[in-house]
C-alpha positions in Angstrom: 0.0 0.0 0.0 2.9 2.4 0.8 4.3 1.8 -2.7 1.0 2.7 -4.3 0.8 5.8 -2.1 4.4 6.8 -3.1 3.5 6.3 -6.8 0.4 8.5 -6.4 2.5 11.1 -4.7 4.8 11.2 -7.7 1.8 11.7 -9.9 0.7 14.7 -7.7 4.2 16.1 -8.0 3.6 16.6 -11.7 1.1 19.3 -11.0 4.0 21.7 -10.4 4.8 21.5 -14.1 1.6 23.4 -15.0 -1.3 21.9 -17.1 -0.3 23.0 -20.7 3.3 21.8 -20.6 2.3 18.6 -18.8 -0.4 17.9 -21.4 2.0 18.5 -24.3 4.6 16.3 -22.7 2.2 13.5 -22.1 1.0 13.6 -25.7 4.6 13.7 -27.0 5.6 10.7 -24.8 2.5 8.7 -25.9 3.3 9.4 -29.6 6.9 8.5 -29.0 6.0 5.2 -27.3 3.6 4.3 -30.1 6.1 4.9 -32.9 7.7 1.4 -32.8 4.3 -0.3 -33.2 3.3 2.3 -35.8 6.5 1.8 -37.7 6.0 -1.9 -37.7 2.4 -1.5 -39.1 3.5 1.2 -41.7 6.4 -1.0 -42.8 4.2 -4.0 -43.1 1.7 -1.9 -45.2 4.5 -0.8 -47.5 6.0 -4.3 -48.0 2.5 -5.7 -48.5 1.6 -3.2 -51.2 4.8 -3.6 -53.0 4.5 -7.4 -52.8 0.9 -7.3 -54.1 1.9 -5.0 -57.0 4.8 -7.2 -57.9 2.6 -10.3 -57.9 0.2 -8.7 -60.3 2.9 -7.5 -62.6 2.0 -3.8 -62.1 4.5 -1.6 -63.8 3.9 1.7 -62.0 5.3 0.7 -58.6 5.7 4.3 -57.5 2.0 5.0 -57.9 1.2 1.9 -55.9 3.8 2.7 -53.2 3.1 6.4 -52.7 0.4 5.9 -50.1 2.2 3.4 -47.9 5.4 5.4 -48.4 3.6 8.5 -47.2 2.2 6.7 -44.2 5.7 5.4 -43.4 7.2 8.8 -43.8 4.5 10.4 -41.7 5.2 8.0 -38.8 8.9 8.8 -39.0 8.3 12.5 -39.1 5.8 12.3 -36.2 8.3 10.3 -34.2 11.1 12.9 -34.8 8.8 15.7 -33.8 7.7 14.0 -30.7 11.4 13.2 -29.8 12.4 16.8 -30.4 9.5 18.1 -28.2 10.1 15.7 -25.3 13.5 17.1 -24.2 12.6 20.8 -23.8 9.3 20.0 -22.3 10.9 17.7 -19.7 13.5 20.3 -18.9 10.7 22.9 -18.3 8.7 20.5 -16.2 11.8 19.4 -14.2 12.8 23.0 -13.4 9.3 23.8 -12.1 8.9 20.6 -10.1 12.4 20.6 -8.5 12.2 24.4 -8.0 9.0 23.9 -5.9 10.5 21.0 -4.0 13.7 22.8 -3.1 11.7 25.8 -2.0 9.6 23.5 0.2 12.8 22.0 1.8 14.3 25.5 2.3 11.1 26.7 3.9 10.9 23.6 6.0 14.4 24.0 7.4 14.1 27.8 8.0 10.7 27.5 9.6 12.2 25.6 12.5 11.9 27.8 15.6 15.2 26.6 17.1 18.6 25.7 15.5 19.2 22.7 17.8 17.9 20.3 15.1 20.3 21.7 12.5 23.3 20.8 14.6 22.2 17.1 14.6 24.3 15.1 12.1 21.2 13.0 11.3 19.3 16.1 10.3 22.2 17.2 8.1 22.1 13.9 6.3 18.3 14.2 5.7 18.7 17.7 4.4 21.4 16.5 1.9 19.1 13.6 0.8 16.0 15.8 0.5 17.9 18.4 -1.7 19.1 15.6 -4.0 22.1 17.2 -5.7 22.4 16.0 -9.3 26.1 17.0 -9.3 26.9 13.8 -7.4 25.9 11.7 -10.4 23.7 9.1 -8.7 21.2 11.4 -7.0 17.8 11.8 -8.5 15.2 14.5 -7.9 11.4 14.4 -7.5 11.2 15.6 -11.1 13.4 12.7 -12.3 11.1 10.2 -10.7 7.8 11.9 -11.7 8.8 12.2 -15.3 10.2 8.7 -15.3 6.9 7.4 -14.1 5.2 9.3 -16.9 7.6 7.8 -19.4 7.0 4.4 -17.8 3.2 4.7 -18.2 3.6 5.8 -21.8 5.9 2.9 -22.4 3.2 0.5 -21.2 0.9 1.9 -23.8 3.6 1.4 -26.5 4.1 -2.2 -25.2 0.4 -3.0 -25.5 0.4 -1.6 -29.1 3.5 -3.7 -30.0 1.9 -6.8 -28.5 -1.3 -6.2 -30.6 0.9 -6.3 -33.7 2.4 -9.5 -32.6 -1.0 -11.0 -31.8 -2.0 -10.2 -35.4 0.3 -13.1 -36.5 -0.3 -15.5 -33.6 -1.3 -15.0 -30.0 1.5 -17.3 -28.6 4.1 -14.8 -29.8 2.9 -12.3 -27.2 4.0 -14.3 -24.1 7.0 -15.6 -26.0 8.4 -12.1 -26.4 6.7 -10.3 -23.5 7.8 -12.6 -20.7 11.6 -12.4 -21.4 11.2 -8.6 -21.9 9.4 -8.3 -18.5 12.0 -10.6 -16.8 14.8 -8.3 -18.2 13.0 -5.3 -16.7 12.5 -7.0 -13.3 16.2 -7.9 -13.1 17.3 -4.4 -13.9 14.8 -3.0 -11.4 16.1 -5.3 -8.7 19.7 -4.2 -9.3 18.6 -0.6 -9.3 16.8 -1.0 -5.9 20.0 -2.3 -4.4 21.7 0.7 -6.0 19.4 2.9 -4.0 20.6 1.4 -0.7 24.3 1.9 -1.6 23.4 5.5 -2.7 22.0 6.3 0.7 25.1 4.9 2.5 27.3 7.0 0.1 25.2 10.1 0.8 25.8 9.8 4.6 29.6 9.1 4.1 30.2 12.0 1.8 29.3 14.6 4.4 33.0 14.4 5.4 34.1 15.0 1.9 31.8 18.0 1.6 33.9 19.8 4.2 36.9 19.7 2.0 34.9 20.1 -1.3 33.5 23.3 0.0 36.9 24.5 1.3 38.4 24.0 -2.1 36.2 26.6 -3.8 35.8 29.0 -0.9 37.8 32.3 -1.0 37.9 32.3 2.8 39.6 28.9 3.2 41.5 29.5 -0.1 43.8 31.9 1.8 44.9 29.2 4.2 45.1 26.6 1.5 47.6 28.6 -0.5 49.6 30.2 2.3 50.1 26.9 4.2 50.3 24.8 1.0 48.0 22.0 2.0 46.0 21.9 -1.3 47.3 18.4 -2.2 46.7 17.1 1.3 43.2 18.5 1.2 42.4 17.0 -2.1 43.8 13.6 -1.0 41.7 13.7 2.2 38.6 14.6 0.2 39.3 11.6 -2.2 39.8 9.3 0.8 36.4 10.2 2.1 34.8 9.9 -1.3 36.3 6.4 -2.0 35.4 5.2 1.5 31.8 6.4 1.2 31.3 5.1 -2.3 33.1 1.8 -2.1 30.0 -0.3 -1.8 28.2 1.7 -4.5 31.0 1.3 -7.0 31.4 -2.4 -6.2 27.7 -2.9 -7.0 28.0 -1.0 -10.3 31.0 -3.0 -11.3 29.0 -6.2 -10.6 26.1 -4.9 -12.7 28.5 -4.3 -15.6 30.1 -7.8 -15.3 26.7 -9.5 -15.3 25.3 -7.4 -18.2 25.6 -10.6 -20.5 22.5 -11.9 -18.8 20.4 -9.2 -20.4 21.7 -10.1 -23.9 20.9 -13.8 -23.2 17.4 -12.9 -22.2 16.8 -10.8 -25.3 18.0 -13.6 -27.5 15.8 -16.1 -25.6 12.8 -14.0 -26.4 13.5 -12.9 -30.0 15.3 -15.7 -31.6 12.5 -18.3 -31.3 9.9 -15.7 -32.5 12.0 -14.6 -35.4 12.8 -18.3 -36.4 9.1 -19.2 -36.3 8.0 -16.2 -38.3 10.8 -16.7 -40.9 9.8 -20.4 -41.4 6.1 -19.4 -41.8 7.0 -16.9 -44.4 9.2 -19.4 -46.2 6.4 -22.0 -46.2 4.0 -19.4 -47.5 1.8 -19.5 -44.4 2.6 -15.9 -43.7 3.1 -13.0 -46.0 6.2 -10.8 -46.1 4.2 -7.9 -44.8 3.1 -9.9 -41.7 6.6 -11.2 -41.2 8.0 -7.7 -41.4 5.4 -6.4 -38.9 6.1 -9.2 -36.4 9.9 -8.9 -36.6 9.7 -5.1 -36.1 7.1 -5.3 -33.3 9.1 -8.0 -31.4 12.1 -5.8 -31.2 9.9 -2.8 -30.2 8.6 -4.8 -27.1 12.2 -5.1 -25.9 12.8 -1.5 -26.8 9.9 -0.2 -24.7 10.6 -2.5 -21.7 14.3 -2.7 -22.2 17.3 -0.9 -20.8 16.1 2.2 -18.8 16.9 4.2 -15.7 13.2 4.9 -15.2 12.7 2.5 -12.3 15.9 3.8 -10.6 14.7 7.4 -11.1 11.3 6.5 -9.6 12.6 4.7 -6.6 15.3 7.3 -6.0 12.7 10.1 -6.2 10.5 8.3 -3.7 13.5 8.0 -1.4 13.9 11.8 -1.7 10.3 12.4 -0.8 10.5 10.1 2.1 13.7 11.8 3.3 11.8 15.1 3.1 9.1 13.5 5.3 11.7 12.2 7.8 13.3 15.7 7.8 9.9 17.2 8.7 9.5 14.7 11.5 13.0 15.2 12.8 12.5 19.0 12.9 9.2 18.6 14.7 10.7 16.2 17.2 13.5 18.6 18.1 11.2 21.5 18.3 9.3 22.4 21.5 6.3 20.2 22.4 4.1 23.3 22.5 4.9 26.2 20.1 4.1 29.6 21.4 1.2 31.4 19.8 0.8 34.5 22.0 2.2 37.9 20.9 4.8 39.5 23.2 3.3 41.6 26.0 2.5 45.2 24.9 3.7 44.5 21.4 5.0 46.7 19.8 5.1 48.8 23.0 8.1 49.8 25.2 11.1 47.7 26.0 10.1 44.6 28.0 11.3 43.3 31.3 13.0 40.0 30.7 13.9 37.5 33.4 15.9 34.3 33.4 14.6 32.2 36.3 16.7 29.3 37.4 17.7 28.6 33.8 20.0 25.6 33.0 21.2 24.5 29.6 23.7 22.3 28.0 24.4 21.3 24.4 23.5 17.7 23.8 26.7 16.8 22.0 29.0 18.6 24.5 28.0 16.5 27.5 28.2 19.4 30.0 26.0 22.1 31.4 26.8 25.6 30.2 24.4 27.6 32.3 23.4 26.4 35.8 20.3 27.8 37.7 21.0 31.2 36.1 19.0 34.2 37.4 19.2 37.4 35.5 17.0 40.5 34.8 17.1 42.7 31.7 15.3 45.8 32.7 13.4 48.1 30.4 15.6 50.8 28.8 18.8 49.9 30.6 22.3 49.2 29.1 23.3 45.9 30.6 26.8 44.6 30.1 27.6 40.9 30.5 31.3 40.0 30.9 33.1 36.8 31.6 35.9 34.6 30.4 35.7 32.5 27.2 33.3 29.6 27.6 31.4 31.2 30.5 28.2 30.9 28.5 27.6 34.5 27.4 26.8 33.7 23.7 24.7 30.7 24.9 22.7 33.1 27.1 22.0 35.3 24.0 20.8 32.3 21.9 18.4 31.3 24.7 17.1 34.8 24.8 16.5 34.7 21.0 14.6 31.4 21.4 17.2 29.6 19.2 17.4 27.0 22.0 15.0 26.1 24.8 16.2 25.8 28.4 16.7 22.4 29.8 15.1 23.6 33.0 13.9 26.9 34.4 12.2 29.5 32.2 12.6 32.9 30.5 9.8 35.4 30.9 8.9 38.6 29.0 6.8 40.9 31.2 5.8 37.8 33.2 4.8 35.7 30.2 6.8 32.5 29.6 8.9 32.9 26.4 7.8 29.4 25.4 4.2 30.7 25.1 5.1 33.6 22.8 5.1 33.3 19.1 8.8 33.1 18.1 8.4 35.3 15.0 6.6 38.0 16.9 9.1 37.9 19.7 12.1 38.2 17.3 10.5 41.3 15.8 11.2 43.0 19.1 14.9 41.7 19.1 17.9 43.0 17.2 21.0 40.9 17.7 24.6 41.1 16.5 26.1 37.6 16.9 29.8 37.2 17.5 30.0 34.9 14.4 27.9 37.2 12.2 27.3 36.4 8.6 28.8 38.4 5.7 26.2 38.4 3.0 27.4 38.8 -0.6 24.8 41.6 -1.2 25.0 45.3 -1.7 25.8 47.5 1.3 22.2 48.7 1.3 20.8 45.2 1.3 23.2 44.1 4.1 21.8 46.8 6.3 18.2 46.5 5.2 18.2 42.8 6.2 17.7 44.1 9.8 14.0 44.3 8.9 13.7 42.4 5.6 9.9 41.9 5.9 9.4 45.7 5.4 10.3 47.9 2.4 13.7 49.4 2.9 13.6 53.0 4.3 16.7 54.8 3.0 16.5 57.6 5.6 16.5 55.0 8.5 19.3 53.1 6.8 21.4 56.3 6.6 20.7 57.1 10.2 21.7 53.6 11.3 24.9 53.8 9.3 25.8 57.1 10.9 25.2 55.6 14.4 27.4 52.6 13.5 30.2 54.8 12.2 29.7 53.4 8.7 29.4 56.7 6.8 33.1 57.0 6.2 33.3 53.5 4.8 30.4 54.2 2.4 32.2 57.3 1.1 35.1 55.1 -0.1 32.9 52.5 -1.8 32.9 52.9 -5.6 29.1 52.8 -5.9 28.2 53.8 -2.4 25.2 51.9 -1.0 24.8 49.9 -4.3 28.3 48.4 -4.0 28.3 44.6 -3.6 30.3 43.6 -0.5 32.1 40.7 -2.2 35.0 40.9 -4.7 33.6 37.8 -6.5 30.6 39.9 -7.7 30.9 42.4 -10.5 32.0 45.8 -9.2 32.2 44.4 -5.7 34.8 45.0 -2.9 35.9 43.1 0.2 35.8 44.9 3.5 38.0 44.5 6.5 36.9 42.7 9.6 36.3 46.0 11.4 34.4 47.5 8.5 32.2 44.4 8.3 31.4 44.8 12.0 30.2 48.4 11.3 28.0 47.0 8.6 26.5 44.4 10.9 26.1 46.9 13.7 24.3 49.2 11.3 22.0 46.3 10.4 21.1 45.8 14.1 20.5 49.6 14.6 18.3 49.7 11.5 16.1 47.0 13.1 15.9 49.1 16.3 14.8 52.1 14.2 12.1 49.8 12.6 10.7 48.9 16.0 13.0 46.4 17.8 13.0 47.2 21.6 15.9 44.9 22.8 19.3 45.3 21.2 21.8 42.6 21.9 25.5 43.1 20.9 27.8 40.0 21.3 31.3 41.3 20.7 30.1 43.7 18.1 33.4 45.7 17.8 36.0 43.0 18.4 37.8 44.0 15.1 37.7 47.8 15.8 40.5 49.7 17.5 39.9 51.1 21.0 39.2 54.6 19.9 36.6 53.7 17.2 35.0 51.2 19.6 34.6 53.8 22.3 33.1 56.3 19.8 30.6 53.7 18.5 29.4 52.8 22.0 29.3 56.5 23.1 26.9 57.2 20.2 25.0 54.0 21.0 24.6 54.9 24.7 23.5 58.5 23.8 21.0 57.5 21.1 19.4 54.3 22.3 16.2 56.0 23.5 13.9 53.6 25.3 15.6 50.5 23.8 17.2 48.0 26.2 20.8 47.1 25.3 22.6 44.0 26.3 26.3 44.3 25.6 28.9 41.5 25.6 32.4 42.7 25.3 35.9 41.4 26.2 37.1 45.0 26.7 36.1 46.0 30.2 37.1 49.6 29.6 34.2 49.7 27.1 31.5 48.5 29.5 32.3 51.1 32.2 29.4 53.3 30.9 26.8 50.5 31.3 24.0 51.0 33.7 24.7 47.6 35.2 27.5 45.0 34.7 27.1 41.3 35.5 29.9 38.9 35.7 29.2 35.4 34.4 31.3 32.5 35.8 30.6 28.8 35.9 27.2 29.3 34.3 26.0 31.7 37.0 25.9 35.4 37.7 28.5 35.8 40.4 28.8 39.7 40.5 26.4 42.4 39.5 26.4 46.2 39.8 27.6 49.4 38.2 31.3 49.7 37.4 32.2 51.8 40.5 30.2 49.4 42.7 32.1 46.4 41.4 35.4 48.1 41.7 34.6 49.0 45.3 33.6 45.4 45.9 37.2 44.3 45.0 36.0 41.0 43.6 36.7 39.1 40.4 35.6 42.0 38.1 37.9 44.5 39.8 40.8 42.0 39.5 40.2 41.5 35.7 39.8 45.2 35.2 43.1 46.0 36.9 44.9 43.3 34.9 43.5 44.6 31.6 44.4 48.2 32.5 48.0 47.2 33.2 48.3 45.3 30.0 46.9 48.3 28.1 49.4 50.6 29.6 52.2 48.2 28.5 50.8 48.3 24.9 49.3 44.8 24.9 45.8 43.8 23.9 43.4 44.6 26.7 40.7 42.1 26.0 39.4 39.7 28.7 40.4 36.5 26.9 44.0 37.5 27.6 43.3 37.3 31.3 44.3 34.0 32.8 43.2 32.8 36.2 46.2 32.6 38.6 
């Protein structure tokens, strides 16, 4: 029953091709499949007319043959027209079908509320299988399977027509030819089904090769590859993973090639007895030359229609892709929260909210350790809160929990008293603007990079300009060849590459643009790590002065930068261990005061003053 449901699903997939192209393609395939039988009938008609004319001694053979010749020519021309139409129609249908499928997969992956599932290796394998990349050679897409099924159905019509021609001579020729042809198809289908299993194993194994395959064509990794000279090592490592992953697949293909003689034997077993029987009947006068011609041609056409074809492989592979998509949907649902929030944020889109972390604990599944332990923290409306701590203290993890990208293992996060788990993630994130430490450099224009801060609304150039000014980006824009329209990638026509500090200003402008479009909580995770001390201070001075009612959460390794924060909390061991204004913490003489003193001394000596340089005694 599942196979029937899968086949029907492939039929429904064809709807994406649109009615007119699909109707034209179906007609062309049916004509193409009928051509062998029609050719046999037309050829028999021609031979029969010529034989009859010769038997009666007719002199004007051309006049006699013109009608059958015209019929034969019409069949050939129609076959060529159908063949010429099939390829472009299939390409059009495939583009539409696969385009819709890949859009569905992309929407499915991006619609996941959290990113926890995307870090699961099993999910990555399912994404790879669902996307079905043809560049790997053995992958097949839903379009491949749907169109193959359409060709297969048209082929059955052609086989019936060819069998009808055989039956016109004798009914026993039909099973004599049809059964070996069907057996040939069954053996090929069985081999292809095994091929699918090896393909799936290869897909999982090639995830390792993908790391090096992507690095080979990436400008970012390309610098290391060339400077350190490990290109040959990288290619060899990639080849090792490819060979290891595909060893079973290639072994099976080699076996199929070595046993291909079986198919020739089956074809001979079906055609030779039929051809001998027809030839003997024609020699004895029991059958005319026309009938013999028709049978000989139709017999071969049965094997042609049911013979060597990748259709069944394409069908089964496409079904595997659709099932992988279903498994991916289930995996994402399984890793998502049991109850998805549906409420809007309190007072949306009102003033900045009061956010509380209440006994929040969290650990990454693969890490095997707890990052945050019973964390209690308040983010008060309109305040500038600084979070400091050594590397690995959990600062970035805290931000991801605040954004709803992960769910706490225990405890809860509330927004004006409402559990974040009960709030619609999309609506909550409209109130957030975050600069992540590992921000993304989009190969878009400078304007688009900033406007992504609120991509759901039409870009407002005046707000973009204001955000750029606050982020200190105006000077960078003045040096770009096409200003806001300059692509921020040298790989694009007229594009340029920015420095790390310039990119941070672009990303900061993106976050500030979101604030100007309505975000009420701005989170900056090391937003100026690539800037010099003076530029960083200027940026934060403007930020502090112009934040309005927006709450700001600042994570910085430079403690000198966070001095102007309303409140500073020190995160250590997954908990808040110190909290207060700068002067209060210095007066306390605790861990914060110790780290600040060490950084100040290093700065006076001309060293980097960031907190990661501080080592516990």
